C-alpha positions, 0 to 999 in steps of 0.5 A: 487241078483235074476236073471230072464231070459226070451227068446223071439223067442229064447230058453234059453240054459244052456250055455247062462244062465250061461253066463248071470249069470257070466256077471251079477255077476260082477254088484254086485261088484260095488253095493251090493243093487241090489235086482232083475234083469229081463233079456229079450233076443230077436231075430228079424231076424238078430238082437239079442237084450238083455234088462235088468231091475234092481231093486235097493233099491230106484231106477230102471235102464233099459238098452238094447243092439242090436248086431249081436251076442247074446253073444256080445249083453249081453256083451254090456248090462252088460257094460251099466248097469255097468256104470249106477250102478257106476253113481247111486252109485256116486249120492248116496254119496253127495260129495258137502255137505261134502265139504261144511261142511269142508269149514265151519269148516275151517273158 
C-alpha cells in the first residue's frame, strides 16, 4: 500500500507522517487489496481537516474528518475508512447467493 501525504497550509512533519502511516497500516489488516492512499491534511483557521482517497481493486473510497486537533482528525478519518473498507469487503462476499445454493441442494 502506497501512502501519498499532502499538506495544505500545514507542514508535514516526520512525527505527523509516521502517525498517519501507523494509522493507515491498520486498514491493511481488513482488506489486502488497497492499492493507493492519498491523504490531504488541511488547516483552516481553527479547524483541522483530514481527507483521504483510497483506490481499491475495482473501487474508490473517499472520507473526510474535521476536528479541533490534527491528530484527532486523523483518528476519526482512519475509523471512517475502516468502517467503509469492512462494508466494501462484506459486499464482495455474496452471502445471499451462497444461501440460495444451500437451499436448493437441501430440497
